[in-house]
C-alpha positions, 0 to 999 in steps of 0.5 A, spaced: 833 483 561 828 481 555 825 486 551 818 483 555 821 483 562 822 488 561 815 492 559 813 488 564 817 490 568 815 497 568 808 496 568 809 493 574 812 499 576 808 505 574 802 500 579 807 500 584 809 509 584 815 506 583 817 513 578 824 514 577 824 505 576 819 507 571 822 511 568 828 508 566 825 504 562 824 510 557 828 513 552 828 521 552 823 521 547 819 516 548 812 516 546 805 515 547 799 514 543 792 512 542 788 513 548 790 521 548 788 526 542 795 529 540 802 524 542 806 525 548 812 524 552 815 520 558 815 525 563 807 527 562 805 519 561 808 519 567 805 524 570 798 522 567 800 515 570 802 519 578 795 523 577 791 516 575 795 512 581 793 518 587 787 519 586 785 511 585 790 506 589 787 500 586 790 503 579 792 497 574 793 494 568 790 488 567 796 486 562 796 478 559 799 476 553 805 480 552 810 477 547 814 478 542 811 479 534 815 482 528 820 485 531 815 488 537 812 487 543 805 486 544 800 484 550 793 486 552 791 491 557 784 492 562 785 499 565 782 499 572 782 502 579 776 505 583 777 512 584 777 514 592 781 520 592 780 527 588 783 525 580 787 532 578 789 530 570 795 534 567 789 537 562 789 544 561 783 546 562 782 539 566 778 542 573 779 536 578 775 530 580 772 530 585 772 522 589 767 518 587 767 512 589 766 509 582 770 503 579 773 504 572 774 499 567 776 500 560 775 495 555 781 491 552 786 495 549 792 492 545 798 496 546 804 495 541 811 497 542 817 499 540 825 498 544 831 501 542 836 498 546 834 496 552 829 502 553 822 503 551 821 508 545 814 507 544 808 504 545 801 507 542 795 503 545 790 502 540 783 506 540 776 502 541 770 504 544 770 506 549 776 506 551 782 511 553 783 518 557 775 519 554 772 512 557 776 513 563 772 520 564 766 517 561 765 511 566 768 518 572 762 521 569 767 526 567 769 530 560 775 532 557 775 540 556 771 542 549 779 544 547 783 538 548 
């Protein structure tokens, strides 16, 4: 599988709720950054997506333009989903968010992936106004806890 195919397969596995398969595409020291206050590891990142998927059964990355560039994999995502169930994010001090029925549509963000062998070692998302975790919470009428 090419690096581009691996990134696409990871995103598809998350969208399908196939957590073991998704984890198999990540190194043990995988790091995610850009859309969160501090970089997080593989299990925390997947835990966040599990929470989103549970609350938004139609969660989608809407990935496009994924290609290799200068030894990395880059592309765009525009996260969408409708919160029809309680959202319990794994963020210390974050209260559960009751179902709102709101459709979240985050702005397009660029992802940059560093591979190590056939696995993702790092995924960074560009910081875009209205994007990331703060943008998602704002659209749901919630906010990050003050200490985060």
